[in-house]
N, CA, C and O atoms as a GROMACS GRO file, in nm:
protein
  532
    1MET      N    1  15.079   9.825   3.278
    1MET     CA    2  15.173   9.738   3.356
    1MET      C    3  15.255   9.821   3.458
    1MET      O    4  15.279   9.778   3.571
    2VAL      N    5  15.296   9.939   3.414
    2VAL     CA    6  15.375  10.032   3.497
    2VAL      C    7  15.281  10.066   3.621
    2VAL      O    8  15.323  10.064   3.737
    3LYS      N    9  15.161  10.095   3.588
    3LYS     CA   10  15.063  10.134   3.698
    3LYS      C   11  15.050  10.028   3.793
    3LYS      O   12  15.053  10.056   3.913
    4LEU      N   13  15.036   9.898   3.749
    4LEU     CA   14  15.031   9.791   3.836
    4LEU      C   15  15.155   9.769   3.924
    4LEU      O   16  15.147   9.733   4.042
    5ASN      N   17  15.274   9.793   3.858
    5ASN     CA   18  15.399   9.788   3.939
    5ASN      C   19  15.400   9.893   4.049
    5ASN      O   20  15.441   9.865   4.162
    6LEU      N   21  15.352  10.018   4.017
    6LEU     CA   22  15.353  10.123   4.111
    6LEU      C   23  15.264  10.088   4.233
    6LEU      O   24  15.299  10.108   4.349
    7ILE      N   25  15.140  10.030   4.194
    7ILE     CA   26  15.042  10.001   4.304
    7ILE      C   27  15.103   9.888   4.390
    7ILE      O   28  15.089   9.896   4.513
    8LEU      N   29  15.166   9.785   4.338
    8LEU     CA   30  15.217   9.678   4.414
    8LEU      C   31  15.337   9.722   4.490
    8LEU      O   32  15.360   9.669   4.599
    9THR      N   33  15.420   9.820   4.440
    9THR     CA   34  15.526   9.866   4.518
    9THR      C   35  15.464   9.952   4.633
    9THR      O   36  15.516   9.937   4.744
   10ALA      N   37  15.369  10.034   4.624
   10ALA     CA   38  15.307  10.111   4.727
   10ALA      C   39  15.257  10.021   4.833
   10ALA      O   40  15.284  10.042   4.951
   11ILE      N   41  15.182   9.915   4.793
   11ILE     CA   42  15.128   9.824   4.892
   11ILE      C   43  15.234   9.749   4.964
   11ILE      O   44  15.220   9.725   5.083
   12ALA      N   45  15.342   9.711   4.898
   12ALA     CA   46  15.454   9.649   4.971
   12ALA      C   47  15.524   9.741   5.071
   12ALA      O   48  15.564   9.699   5.179
   13ALA      N   49  15.537   9.873   5.031
   13ALA     CA   50  15.598   9.977   5.118
   13ALA      C   51  15.506   9.990   5.247
   13ALA      O   52  15.555   9.997   5.360
   14LEU      N   53  15.368   9.993   5.220
   14LEU     CA   54  15.273  10.014   5.332
   14LEU      C   55  15.284   9.893   5.424
   14LEU      O   56  15.282   9.910   5.546
   15CYS      N   57  15.293   9.775   5.373
   15CYS     CA   58  15.307   9.648   5.452
   15CYS      C   59  15.429   9.646   5.535
   15CYS      O   60  15.431   9.596   5.648
   16ALA      N   61  15.542   9.706   5.471
   16ALA     CA   62  15.669   9.700   5.546
   16ALA      C   63  15.662   9.801   5.656
   16ALA      O   64  15.712   9.772   5.765
   17MET      N   65  15.603   9.920   5.637
   17MET     CA   66  15.590  10.018   5.739
   17MET      C   67  15.499   9.963   5.852
   17MET      O   68  15.522   9.988   5.971
   18GLY      N   69  15.402   9.894   5.815
   18GLY     CA   70  15.304   9.838   5.917
   18GLY      C   71  15.384   9.732   6.005
   18GLY      O   72  15.368   9.728   6.127
   19ALA      N   73  15.467   9.652   5.942
   19ALA     CA   74  15.548   9.549   6.011
   19ALA      C   75  15.644   9.626   6.108
   19ALA      O   76  15.658   9.588   6.225
   20VAL      N   77  15.705   9.729   6.062
   20VAL     CA   78  15.798   9.803   6.143
   20VAL      C   79  15.728   9.869   6.267
   20VAL      O   80  15.777   9.867   6.380
   21ALA      N   81  15.610   9.927   6.236
   21ALA     CA   82  15.528   9.988   6.343
   21ALA      C   83  15.481   9.879   6.444
   21ALA      O   84  15.478   9.902   6.565
   22SER      N   85  15.446   9.767   6.393
   22SER     CA   86  15.392   9.657   6.488
   22SER      C   87  15.508   9.616   6.570
   22SER      O   88  15.495   9.606   6.692
   23GLN      N   89  15.626   9.590   6.508
   23GLN     CA   90  15.743   9.549   6.590
   23GLN      C   91  15.788   9.644   6.690
   23GLN      O   92  15.831   9.608   6.799
   24HIS      N   93  15.777   9.778   6.651
   24HIS     CA   94  15.810   9.879   6.748
   24HIS      C   95  15.718   9.886   6.865
   24HIS      O   96  15.757   9.910   6.980
   25LYS      N   97  15.587   9.863   6.831
   25LYS     CA   98  15.482   9.862   6.943
   25LYS      C   99  15.503   9.744   7.038
   25LYS      O  100  15.484   9.757   7.159
   26ALA      N  101  15.541   9.629   6.984
   26ALA     CA  102  15.562   9.504   7.059
   26ALA      C  103  15.686   9.532   7.156
   26ALA      O  104  15.679   9.500   7.275
   27ARG      N  105  15.790   9.588   7.105
   27ARG     CA  106  15.901   9.614   7.188
   27ARG      C  107  15.868   9.712   7.301
   27ARG      O  108  15.909   9.690   7.415
   28GLN      N  109  15.794   9.820   7.269
   28GLN     CA  110  15.750   9.917   7.374
   28GLN      C  111  15.669   9.846   7.479
   28GLN      O  112  15.688   9.872   7.598
   29LEU      N  113  15.579   9.760   7.440
   29LEU     CA  114  15.494   9.685   7.539
   29LEU      C  115  15.578   9.595   7.628
   29LEU      O  116  15.550   9.583   7.747
   30PHE      N  117  15.681   9.531   7.571
   30PHE     CA  118  15.772   9.442   7.636
   30PHE      C  119  15.848   9.518   7.738
   30PHE      O  120  15.859   9.473   7.852
   31ILE      N  121  15.904   9.637   7.702
   31ILE     CA  122  15.976   9.726   7.795
   31ILE      C  123  15.881   9.763   7.914
   31ILE      O  124  15.918   9.756   8.032
   32ASP      N  125  15.759   9.802   7.876
   32ASP     CA  126  15.659   9.837   7.983
   32ASP      C  127  15.636   9.719   8.078
   32ASP      O  128  15.635   9.737   8.199
   33LEU      N  129  15.616   9.596   8.022
   33LEU     CA  130  15.600   9.483   8.100
   33LEU      C  131  15.715   9.460   8.198
   33LEU      O  132  15.688   9.436   8.316
   34GLN      N  133  15.838   9.464   8.157
   34GLN     CA  134  15.960   9.450   8.239
   34GLN      C  135  15.959   9.559   8.348
   34GLN      O  136  15.993   9.528   8.462
   35LYS      N  137  15.922   9.685   8.318
   35LYS     CA  138  15.919   9.780   8.424
   35LYS      C  139  15.813   9.747   8.530
   35LYS      O  140  15.839   9.772   8.648
   36GLU      N  141  15.704   9.697   8.498
   36GLU     CA  142  15.590   9.669   8.583
   36GLU      C  143  15.629   9.545   8.674
   36GLU      O  144  15.597   9.537   8.793
   37GLN      N  145  15.700   9.453   8.608
   37GLN     CA  146  15.740   9.325   8.680
   37GLN      C  147  15.849   9.375   8.787
   37GLN      O  148  15.849   9.327   8.900
   38LYS      N  149  15.933   9.464   8.750
   38LYS     CA  150  16.035   9.511   8.839
   38LYS      C  151  15.971   9.592   8.961
   38LYS      O  152  16.015   9.584   9.076
   39LEU      N  153  15.871   9.664   8.925
   39LEU     CA  154  15.789   9.747   9.035
   39LEU      C  155  15.721   9.643   9.119
   39LEU      O  156  15.725   9.656   9.242
   40ALA      N  157  15.662   9.543   9.067
   40ALA     CA  158  15.587   9.433   9.142
   40ALA      C  159  15.687   9.369   9.241
   40ALA      O  160  15.656   9.352   9.359
   41LYS      N  161  15.808   9.333   9.189
   41LYS     CA  162  15.902   9.272   9.274
   41LYS      C  163  15.955   9.368   9.394
   41LYS      O  164  15.982   9.324   9.505
   42GLN      N  165  15.967   9.490   9.363
   42GLN     CA  166  16.000   9.590   9.468
   42GLN      C  167  15.890   9.601   9.572
   42GLN      O  168  15.917   9.607   9.692
   43MET      N  169  15.766   9.604   9.526
   43MET     CA  170  15.659   9.610   9.622
   43MET      C  171  15.641   9.486   9.703
   43MET      O  172  15.599   9.494   9.818
   44GLU      N  173  15.670   9.370   9.647
   44GLU     CA  174  15.672   9.246   9.722
   44GLU      C  175  15.778   9.246   9.836
   44GLU      O  176  15.756   9.202   9.949
   45VAL      N  177  15.894   9.297   9.796
   45VAL     CA  178  16.010   9.315   9.904
   45VAL      C  179  15.962   9.394  10.006
   45VAL      O  180  15.975   9.357  10.123
   46GLU      N  181  15.902   9.512   9.974
   46GLU     CA  182  15.848   9.617  10.073
   46GLU      C  183  15.739   9.549  10.158
   46GLU      O  184  15.740   9.571  10.279
   47TRP      N  185  15.642   9.465  10.102
   47TRP     CA  186  15.540   9.408  10.177
   47TRP      C  187  15.605   9.312  10.278
   47TRP      O  188  15.568   9.311  10.396
   48ASP      N  189  15.696   9.236  10.235
   48ASP     CA  190  15.766   9.145  10.331
   48ASP      C  191  15.827   9.217  10.449
   48ASP      O  192  15.814   9.172  10.563
   49GLN      N  193  15.893   9.327  10.423
   49GLN     CA  194  15.953   9.409  10.521
   49GLN      C  195  15.850   9.469  10.620
   49GLN      O  196  15.872   9.473  10.741
   50LEU      N  197  15.732   9.516  10.560
   50LEU     CA  198  15.634   9.562  10.642
   50LEU      C  199  15.570   9.460  10.735
   50LEU      O  200  15.537   9.490  10.850
   51GLN      N  201  15.552   9.343  10.686
   51GLN     CA  202  15.500   9.229  10.763
   51GLN      C  203  15.599   9.194  10.885
   51GLN      O  204  15.559   9.172  10.999
   52LEU      N  205  15.719   9.192  10.850
   52LEU     CA  206  15.822   9.174  10.950
   52LEU      C  207  15.828   9.276  11.058
   52LEU      O  208  15.848   9.248  11.176
   53GLU      N  209  15.809   9.406  11.008
   53GLU     CA  210  15.804   9.522  11.104
   53GLU      C  211  15.682   9.507  11.188
   53GLU      O  212  15.690   9.525  11.310
   54GLN      N  213  15.568   9.476  11.132
   54GLN     CA  214  15.438   9.456  11.214
   54GLN      C  215  15.451   9.351  11.310
   54GLN      O  216  15.406   9.371  11.423
   55SER      N  217  15.507   9.240  11.283
   55SER     CA  218  15.526   9.128  11.373
   55SER      C  219  15.623   9.172  11.491
   55SER      O  220  15.611   9.123  11.604
   56THR      N  221  15.714   9.260  11.462
   56THR     CA  222  15.813   9.304  11.563
   56THR      C  223  15.737   9.400  11.656
   56THR      O  224  15.750   9.391  11.778
   57TRP      N  225  15.660   9.488  11.602
   57TRP     CA  226  15.589   9.597  11.681
   57TRP      C  227  15.478   9.517  11.763
   57TRP      O  228  15.443   9.567  11.870
   58ALA      N  229  15.427   9.409  11.727
   58ALA     CA  230  15.317   9.347  11.792
   58ALA      C  231  15.367   9.233  11.887
   58ALA      O  232  15.283   9.159  11.937
   59MET      N  233  15.494   9.217  11.912
   59MET     CA  234  15.539   9.113  11.998
   59MET      C  235  15.485   9.146  12.143
   59MET      O  236  15.484   9.261  12.185
   60HIS      N  237  15.441   9.036  12.217
   60HIS     CA  238  15.379   9.047  12.339
   60HIS      C  239  15.472   9.111  12.442
   60HIS      O  240  15.430   9.200  12.516
   61ALA      N  241  15.603   9.065  12.449
   61ALA     CA  242  15.703   9.123  12.541
   61ALA      C  243  15.718   9.273  12.521
   61ALA      O  244  15.728   9.346  12.619
   62ARG      N  245  15.719   9.322  12.397
   62ARG     CA  246  15.739   9.458  12.366
   62ARG      C  247  15.615   9.540  12.418
   62ARG      O  248  15.629   9.650  12.471
   63ILE      N  249  15.500   9.483  12.401
   63ILE     CA  250  15.375   9.555  12.436
   63ILE      C  251  15.371   9.571  12.590
   63ILE      O  252  15.339   9.676  12.646
   64GLU      N  253  15.406   9.454  12.654
   64GLU     CA  254  15.410   9.467  12.798
   64GLU      C  255  15.517   9.556  12.856
   64GLU      O  256  15.502   9.617  12.962
   65LYS      N  257  15.619   9.561  12.786
   65LYS     CA  258  15.733   9.660  12.832
   65LYS      C  259  15.679   9.804  12.818
   65LYS      O  260  15.695   9.886  12.909
   66ILE      N  261  15.618   9.834  12.705
   66ILE     CA  262  15.564   9.964  12.683
   66ILE      C  263  15.461  10.006  12.786
   66ILE      O  264  15.462  10.117  12.840
   67ALA      N  265  15.374   9.912  12.808
   67ALA     CA  266  15.261   9.928  12.904
   67ALA      C  267  15.314   9.956  13.038
   67ALA      O  268  15.262  10.044  13.105
   68ALA      N  269  15.417   9.887  13.085
   68ALA     CA  270  15.476   9.905  13.217
   68ALA      C  271  15.557  10.033  13.225
   68ALA      O  272  15.549  10.103  13.326
   69SER      N  273  15.641  10.070  13.114
   69SER     CA  274  15.728  10.184  13.131
   69SER      C  275  15.653  10.317  13.101
   69SER      O  276  15.664  10.414  13.176
   70TYR      N  277  15.581  10.319  12.997
   70TYR     CA  278  15.524  10.448  12.954
   70TYR      C  279  15.384  10.478  13.008
   70TYR      O  280  15.347  10.593  13.027
   71LEU      N  281  15.303  10.362  13.034
   71LEU     CA  282  15.176  10.383  13.084
   71LEU      C  283  15.155  10.350  13.224
   71LEU      O  284  15.044  10.354  13.275
   72GLN      N  285  15.266  10.318  13.289
   72GLN     CA  286  15.262  10.264  13.434
   72GLN      C  287  15.163  10.159  13.461
   72GLN      O  288  15.104  10.157  13.568
   73MET      N  289  15.141  10.074  13.373
   73MET     CA  290  15.052   9.964  13.393
   73MET      C  291  15.118   9.840  13.459
   73MET      O  292  15.238   9.821  13.444
   74LYS      N  293  15.045   9.760  13.529
   74LYS     CA  294  15.108   9.646  13.590
   74LYS      C  295  15.008   9.529  13.590
   74LYS      O  296  14.887   9.552  13.583
   75VAL      N  297  15.055   9.408  13.596
   75VAL     CA  298  14.965   9.295  13.595
   75VAL      C  299  14.901   9.294  13.730
   75VAL      O  300  14.968   9.317  13.831
   76PRO      N  301  14.765   9.268  13.735
   76PRO     CA  302  14.698   9.271  13.860
   76PRO      C  303  14.736   9.151  13.947
   76PRO      O  304  14.776   9.046  13.897
   77ASP      N  305  14.722   9.168  14.077
   77ASP     CA  306  14.752   9.067  14.176
   77ASP      C  307  14.654   8.953  14.156
   77ASP      O  308  14.534   8.976  14.148
   78PRO      N  309  14.702   8.830  14.149
   78PRO     CA  310  14.610   8.722  14.127
   78PRO      C  311  14.503   8.709  14.230
   78PRO      O  312  14.396   8.657  14.199
   79SER      N  313  14.526   8.753  14.353
   79SER     CA  314  14.416   8.749  14.455
   79SER      C  315  14.306   8.856  14.422
   79SER      O  316  14.196   8.850  14.476
   80LYS      N  317  14.338   8.950  14.336
   80LYS     CA  318  14.227   9.053  14.301
   80LYS      C  319  14.157   9.012  14.166
   80LYS      O  320  14.063   9.080  14.125
   81THR      N  321  14.196   8.916  14.105
   81THR     CA  322  14.131   8.872  13.981
   81THR      C  323  14.027   8.770  13.994
   81THR      O  324  14.036   8.681  14.078
   82GLN      N  325  13.931   8.781  13.915
   82GLN     CA  326  13.817   8.682  13.918
   82GLN      C  327  13.793   8.635  13.788
   82GLN      O  328  13.775   8.715  13.697
   83VAL      N  329  13.790   8.508  13.769
   83VAL     CA  330  13.763   8.443  13.637
   83VAL      C  331  13.611   8.397  13.639
   83VAL      O  332  13.562   8.326  13.727
   84VAL      N  333  13.540   8.452  13.525
   84VAL     CA  334  13.398   8.423  13.521
   84VAL      C  335  13.387   8.319  13.403
   84VAL      O  336  13.432   8.342  13.291
   85HIS      N  337  13.320   8.194  13.440
   85HIS     CA  338  13.302   8.091  13.343
   85HIS      C  339  13.170   8.099  13.284
   85HIS      O  340  13.071   8.108  13.357
   86LEU      N  341  13.158   8.096  13.160
   86LEU     CA  342  13.022   8.093  13.101
   86LEU      C  343  12.983   7.952  13.082
   86LEU      O  344  13.049   7.877  13.010
   87GLN      N  345  12.874   7.914  13.146
   87GLN     CA  346  12.830   7.772  13.143
   87GLN      C  347  12.761   7.729  13.018
   87GLN      O  348  12.780   7.617  12.971
   88ARG      N  349  12.681   7.819  12.961
   88ARG     CA  350  12.617   7.782  12.836
   88ARG      C  351  12.594   7.911  12.758
   88ARG      O  352  12.586   8.018  12.819
   89PRO      N  353  12.583   7.906  12.631
   89PRO     CA  354  12.559   8.044  12.562
   89PRO      C  355  12.419   8.085  12.579
   89PRO      O  356  12.328   8.004  12.570
   90LEU      N  357  12.399   8.214  12.606
   90LEU     CA  358  12.268   8.273  12.620
   90LEU      C  359  12.193   8.278  12.492
   90LEU      O  360  12.250   8.310  12.388
   91SER      N  361  12.065   8.248  12.497
   91SER     CA  362  11.989   8.269  12.377
   91SER      C  363  11.912   8.406  12.391
   91SER      O  364  11.899   8.457  12.502
   92PRO      N  365  11.864   8.464  12.279
   92PRO     CA  366  11.817   8.592  12.288
   92PRO      C  367  11.695   8.603  12.382
   92PRO      O  368  11.670   8.716  12.423
   93ASN      N  369  11.616   8.503  12.421
   93ASN     CA  370  11.500   8.503  12.500
   93ASN      C  371  11.534   8.439  12.644
   93ASN      O  372  11.442   8.392  12.711
   94SER      N  373  11.655   8.438  12.688
   94SER     CA  374  11.691   8.359  12.800
   94SER      C  375  11.683   8.454  12.933
   94SER      O  376  11.725   8.415  13.041
   95LEU      N  377  11.632   8.569  12.915
   95LEU     CA  378  11.622   8.662  13.040
   95LEU      C  379  11.506   8.618  13.128
   95LEU      O  380  11.413   8.553  13.081
   96PRO      N  381  11.512   8.652  13.250
   96PRO     CA  382  11.405   8.608  13.347
   96PRO      C  383  11.274   8.663  13.301
   96PRO      O  384  11.263   8.777  13.256
   97GLY      N  385  11.172   8.580  13.313
   97GLY     CA  386  11.037   8.625  13.276
   97GLY      C  387  11.007   8.610  13.132
   97GLY      O  388  10.900   8.649  13.087
   98GLY      N  389  11.099   8.553  13.059
   98GLY     CA  390  11.076   8.523  12.912
   98GLY      C  391  11.072   8.659  12.839
   98GLY      O  392  11.018   8.662  12.729
   99ALA      N  393  11.122   8.769  12.889
   99ALA     CA  394  11.131   8.894  12.816
   99ALA      C  395  11.242   8.883  12.720
   99ALA      O  396  11.343   8.819  12.750
  100PRO      N  397  11.230   8.945  12.601
  100PRO     CA  398  11.329   8.939  12.502
  100PRO      C  399  11.461   9.014  12.554
  100PRO      O  400  11.455   9.112  12.628
  101ALA      N  401  11.572   8.961  12.510
  101ALA     CA  402  11.698   9.029  12.543
  101ALA      C  403  11.707   9.168  12.484
  101ALA      O  404  11.633   9.202  12.392
  102ARG      N  405  11.798   9.250  12.538
  102ARG     CA  406  11.820   9.380  12.494
  102ARG      C  407  11.859   9.379  12.351
  102ARG      O  408  11.946   9.299  12.317
  103GLY      N  409  11.805   9.459  12.260
  103GLY     CA  410  11.840   9.472  12.119
  103GLY      C  411  11.771   9.363  12.039
  103GLY      O  412  11.800   9.350  11.920
  104VAL      N  413  11.678   9.283  12.098
  104VAL     CA  414  11.606   9.190  12.019
  104VAL      C  415  11.465   9.247  11.999
  104VAL      O  416  11.403   9.287  12.098
  105PRO      N  417  11.412   9.254  11.879
  105PRO     CA  418  11.274   9.316  11.855
  105PRO      C  419  11.172   9.247  11.933
  105PRO      O  420  11.175   9.125  11.952
  106ALA      N  421  11.079   9.329  11.982
  106ALA     CA  422  10.973   9.275  12.070
  106ALA      C  423  10.895   9.160  12.007
  106ALA      O  424  10.837   9.080  12.081
  107GLY      N  425  10.890   9.149  11.884
  107GLY     CA  426  10.813   9.055  11.816
  107GLY      C  427  10.870   8.918  11.815
  107GLY      O  428  10.805   8.825  11.767
  108ILE      N  429  10.995   8.899  11.870
  108ILE     CA  430  11.054   8.764  11.870
  108ILE      C  431  11.031   8.689  11.995
  108ILE      O  432  11.066   8.741  12.102
  109GLY      N  433  10.978   8.578  11.994
  109GLY     CA  434  10.959   8.493  12.108
  109GLY      C  435  10.852   8.541  12.208
  109GLY      O  436  10.812   8.658  12.208
  110GLY      N  437  10.805   8.442  12.295
  110GLY     CA  438  10.716   8.474  12.404
  110GLY      C  439  10.584   8.529  12.354
  110GLY      O  440  10.560   8.519  12.234
  111LYS      N  441  10.493   8.589  12.440
  111LYS     CA  442  10.372   8.644  12.408
  111LYS      C  443  10.371   8.764  12.315
  111LYS      O  444  10.274   8.794  12.246
  112ALA      N  445  10.490   8.834  12.316
  112ALA     CA  446  10.497   8.950  12.233
  112ALA      C  447  10.487   8.909  12.086
  112ALA      O  448  10.463   8.996  12.003
  113ALA      N  449  10.503   8.790  12.052
  113ALA     CA  450  10.490   8.750  11.908
  113ALA      C  451  10.348   8.726  11.872
  113ALA      O  452  10.321   8.713  11.753
  114GLN      N  453  10.252   8.719  11.961
  114GLN     CA  454  10.110   8.703  11.937
  114GLN      C  455  10.053   8.832  11.876
  114GLN      O  456  10.105   8.941  11.900
  115SER      N  457   9.949   8.820  11.800
  115SER     CA  458   9.864   8.929  11.756
  115SER      C  459   9.783   8.978  11.864
  115SER      O  460   9.773   8.914  11.969
  116GLY      N  461   9.721   9.094  11.846
  116GLY     CA  462   9.634   9.157  11.946
  116GLY      C  463   9.520   9.075  11.980
  116GLY      O  464   9.484   9.063  12.097
  117GLU      N  465   9.454   9.013  11.875
  117GLU     CA  466   9.337   8.933  11.896
  117GLU      C  467   9.380   8.797  11.974
  117GLU      O  468   9.305   8.751  12.060
  118GLU      N  469   9.493   8.741  11.943
  118GLU     CA  470   9.534   8.624  12.018
  118GLU      C  471   9.564   8.652  12.157
  118GLU      O  472   9.533   8.568  12.241
  119ARG      N  473   9.626   8.770  12.195
  119ARG     CA  474   9.645   8.808  12.333
  119ARG      C  475   9.515   8.823  12.402
  119ARG      O  476   9.501   8.775  12.514
  120ASP      N  477   9.411   8.891  12.338
  120ASP     CA  478   9.279   8.911  12.403
  120ASP      C  479   9.211   8.782  12.435
  120ASP      O  480   9.152   8.764  12.542
  121ALA      N  481   9.221   8.687  12.335
  121ALA     CA  482   9.154   8.558  12.357
  121ALA      C  483   9.223   8.487  12.471
  121ALA      O  484   9.155   8.428  12.554
  122ASP      N  485   9.362   8.491  12.478
  122ASP     CA  486   9.424   8.428  12.587
  122ASP      C  487   9.394   8.482  12.720
  122ASP      O  488   9.377   8.410  12.818
  123SER      N  489   9.387   8.619  12.724
  123SER     CA  490   9.355   8.678  12.854
  123SER      C  491   9.208   8.649  12.892
  123SER      O  492   9.177   8.642  13.011
  124LEU      N  493   9.119   8.632  12.794
  124LEU     CA  494   8.974   8.595  12.831
  124LEU      C  495   8.973   8.465  12.893
  124LEU      O  496   8.904   8.442  12.993
  125ARG      N  497   9.054   8.370  12.833
  125ARG     CA  498   9.053   8.224  12.891
  125ARG      C  499   9.104   8.228  13.023
  125ARG      O  500   9.049   8.161  13.110
  126GLU      N  501   9.211   8.306  13.052
  126GLU     CA  502   9.281   8.304  13.184
  126GLU      C  503   9.182   8.363  13.285
  126GLU      O  504   9.171   8.316  13.399
  127ASP      N  505   9.106   8.474  13.238
  127ASP     CA  506   8.998   8.518  13.338
  127ASP      C  507   8.896   8.422  13.371
  127ASP      O  508   8.856   8.412  13.487
  128ARG      N  509   8.849   8.348  13.271
  128ARG     CA  510   8.739   8.246  13.292
  128ARG      C  511   8.793   8.139  13.388
  128ARG      O  512   8.722   8.095  13.479
  129MET      N  513   8.915   8.099  13.367
  129MET     CA  514   8.982   7.987  13.439
  129MET      C  515   8.993   8.031  13.584
  129MET      O  516   8.969   7.950  13.674
  130SER      N  517   9.030   8.158  13.611
  130SER     CA  518   9.056   8.208  13.749
  130SER      C  519   8.926   8.230  13.812
  130SER      O  520   8.922   8.216  13.934
  131SER      N  521   8.814   8.262  13.747
  131SER     CA  522   8.690   8.285  13.810
  131SER      C  523   8.602   8.162  13.835
  131SER      O  524   8.503   8.172  13.908
  132LYS      N  525   8.634   8.053  13.779
  132LYS     CA  526   8.564   7.931  13.812
  132LYS      C  527   8.604   7.883  13.951
  132LYS      O  528   8.719   7.891  13.995
  133PRO      N  529   8.488   7.828  14.022
  133PRO     CA  530   8.506   7.780  14.164
  133PRO      C  531   8.576   7.663  14.181
  133PRO      O  532   8.594   7.618  14.294
   0.00000   0.00000   0.00000
């Protein structure tokens, strides 16, 4: 019976130490959470300040003033400006002669997309048509 009491006392002591350690760990984690929340709030305030500073630096009037004073730039005379209106968007194959636009692979659109055999057959047909009286 004495042995059983000693075992139960040891188990109870181990459970109590486990509960104390668990409570200590929970408190430490809560303190860390509060520190991180405080840091997040400080970063949010700094972010708002940076956004305000960026909007101030990017103001149109400020940029014009710097361009005029430091870079000696000025607005061009309206008589020397020309406005170009784009009437319709250009397609990749809209260049004269049906040639593909610059940067477009040769295999896109027009006769360049045909295989060698198809081009030969087409040129043969054209030769026959032009040679008929």
